[in-house]
C-alpha positions in Angstrom: 133.1 60.4 52.6 133.6 61.1 49.4 131.4 60.5 46.5 132.0 59.7 42.9 131.8 62.3 40.4 130.1 61.3 37.4 131.4 62.8 34.3 127.9 64.7 32.5 128.2 64.6 28.5 125.6 65.9 26.3 124.6 64.5 22.5 127.3 65.1 20.2 126.6 67.3 17.0 127.5 64.3 14.8 124.4 62.0 16.9 121.8 65.0 17.1 122.7 64.7 13.1 122.1 60.8 12.8 118.8 61.4 14.8 117.2 64.4 12.5 118.1 61.8 10.0 116.3 58.7 11.1 113.5 61.1 12.2 113.4 62.3 8.8 113.2 58.5 7.3 110.5 57.8 9.6 108.4 60.8 8.8 108.8 60.1 4.6 107.9 56.5 4.9 104.8 57.1 7.2 103.5 60.4 4.8 104.0 57.9 1.6 102.7 55.3 3.4 99.6 58.1 4.6 99.3 59.3 0.5 99.1 55.6 -0.7 96.3 54.9 1.7 94.2 58.0 0.6 95.0 57.3 -3.1 93.1 54.1 -2.7 90.4 55.6 -0.8 89.8 58.2 -2.8 89.9 55.7 -5.8 87.7 53.4 -4.1 85.2 56.3 -3.4 85.0 57.4 -6.8 83.9 53.8 -7.7 81.5 53.2 -5.8 80.2 57.3 -6.2 80.5 56.6 -9.5 78.5 53.0 -9.1 75.4 54.9 -6.9 75.3 57.4 -9.8 74.9 54.7 -12.4 72.1 52.9 -10.8 70.4 56.1 -10.0 70.7 57.0 -13.8 69.4 53.3 -14.7 66.8 53.5 -11.7 65.6 57.1 -13.4 65.6 55.8 -17.4 63.1 52.4 -16.2 60.9 54.8 -14.0 60.9 56.9 -17.5 59.8 53.9 -19.1 57.5 53.0 -17.1 55.7 56.2 -17.3 55.6 56.5 -20.7 52.5 58.4 -22.0 50.5 58.0 -25.1 51.5 61.8 -26.1 49.7 62.9 -29.6 51.7 66.0 -31.4 49.6 67.2 -34.5 51.7 66.7 -37.3 52.3 70.7 -39.2 52.3 69.1 -42.9 50.0 66.1 -42.4 47.2 67.5 -40.0 47.1 64.5 -38.4 47.8 63.3 -34.5 50.1 60.9 -34.0 51.9 59.1 -30.8 55.4 60.0 -30.1 57.5 57.0 -29.7 60.5 56.2 -31.6 62.7 53.8 -30.9 65.7 51.8 -33.0 68.6 49.4 -31.2 70.5 52.4 -30.7 68.0 55.4 -30.1 64.7 56.0 -28.3 62.1 59.2 -28.1 59.5 58.8 -25.3 57.5 61.0 -23.7 57.0 60.3 -20.2 55.1 61.6 -17.1 58.6 61.1 -15.0 60.6 63.9 -14.7 64.1 63.9 -13.1 63.4 66.8 -10.8 60.1 64.9 -9.8 57.9 67.6 -11.0 54.6 68.1 -12.7 54.3 68.1 -16.0 55.1 66.1 -19.5 58.9 65.5 -20.4 60.3 64.1 -23.5 63.0 61.3 -22.7 66.0 60.7 -25.6 68.5 58.2 -25.5 71.4 58.4 -28.2 74.6 57.1 -29.0 77.8 58.8 -27.1 80.6 59.9 -29.4 82.5 56.7 -31.4 79.0 55.0 -30.4 80.4 54.7 -26.8 78.7 55.4 -24.1 75.2 57.1 -24.5 73.7 60.7 -24.4 70.6 61.3 -22.0 68.5 64.6 -23.4 65.6 65.6 -21.6 63.1 68.8 -22.2 59.2 69.6 -21.6 56.4 68.2 -23.9 54.1 70.3 -24.9 51.1 70.2 -27.3 53.6 69.6 -30.3 56.7 67.4 -31.9 59.3 67.9 -28.9 62.6 67.1 -31.4 63.8 70.3 -31.8 64.0 71.4 -28.1 65.3 68.0 -27.7 68.2 69.1 -30.3 68.4 71.9 -28.4 68.8 70.7 -25.1 72.4 70.0 -23.2 73.2 66.0 -23.2 74.4 63.8 -20.6 77.3 61.9 -21.4 76.3 58.3 -19.6 78.1 55.0 -19.2 81.4 56.1 -21.9 83.1 52.5 -21.5 79.5 50.8 -22.4 77.6 50.5 -25.6 73.8 50.5 -25.5 71.1 48.1 -27.1 67.2 48.7 -27.2 64.4 46.0 -27.8 61.0 46.6 -27.4 58.3 44.3 -26.5 55.4 43.4 -29.1 51.9 41.5 -27.8 49.6 40.8 -29.9 46.6 42.9 -28.6 43.6 40.2 -29.8 45.2 37.8 -27.5 46.6 39.6 -25.0 44.3 38.2 -22.0 44.3 34.6 -23.5 46.0 32.1 -23.2 47.3 32.2 -26.7 49.2 35.2 -25.8 52.4 36.2 -28.3 55.0 38.7 -27.7 58.1 39.1 -29.3 61.2 41.4 -28.6 61.8 43.9 -31.6 64.5 46.0 -32.9 62.6 48.9 -33.9 59.2 50.5 -32.7 57.7 53.5 -34.5 54.5 54.8 -32.6 53.8 57.2 -35.8 52.8 53.6 -37.9 51.7 51.6 -35.3 50.0 54.5 -33.2 50.9 52.5 -30.0 53.3 51.5 -27.5 55.5 48.9 -26.7 54.9 47.0 -23.5 58.2 47.1 -22.5 61.5 48.8 -23.2 64.9 46.9 -22.6 67.8 48.2 -22.2 71.4 46.8 -22.7 74.8 48.1 -21.7 77.7 46.1 -22.8 80.9 47.3 -21.2 83.3 47.6 -24.2 86.3 46.3 -22.2 85.0 43.6 -20.0 82.0 41.6 -21.5 81.0 40.1 -18.5 80.1 43.4 -16.6 76.7 44.0 -19.0 73.8 45.9 -17.3 70.2 45.3 -18.4 66.9 47.0 -17.0 63.3 46.2 -18.1 60.8 49.0 -17.9 57.3 47.9 -18.1 55.6 50.5 -19.5 51.9 50.8 -17.3 49.5 52.4 -19.9 47.8 49.9 -21.7 45.1 52.0 -22.5 46.8 53.8 -25.5 45.7 50.6 -27.6 42.6 52.1 -28.3 44.0 55.3 -29.9 43.9 56.2 -33.4 45.1 59.2 -35.7 42.8 61.7 -36.2 42.9 64.5 -39.3 41.5 67.7 -38.6 41.0 69.5 -41.9 
């Protein structure tokens, strides 16, 4: 009894080349798709990290407003004690019991416009018994919210009627504690996106130190 003999043959060189070319194309397509997914993931992660960082920064600034302190410093020429809190529509300087690293002591905070009025620059330095203006100038600024413009307002409540039904309040564009010898009741910070007007951020920091209304300048002869 005879058995049929089947011819055995391998792959030809052309078939191997075609198979390798197809495999290379599949790997390239998979690599390109994976690269796109990785870049999308990185962009999403960066956007989330930026929003998370911005939220933490705004929370710190809000807490620093809440911890605003009626810090008295001696004017070197006038020999008069003044409270440090100077605010305008685009900048503000104040002393707070809040520090970025949750350290003890008082810290001077300053918000100013960034370059070309884009974003805000934040400076923080320890506050001692003097005017911390020079230390703030030397402090390294941190640029925040590069695509935003800042607007600051200060809540004024008539101290005579502050606890009555006739309470009067209004938001002011400026606040000088050197002239008023008091702190505002609150600070409203608005950040408007220059590219998307609808993407506006607003925080209101209620200043908790109410006893500052009784402070008056003291001259030392």
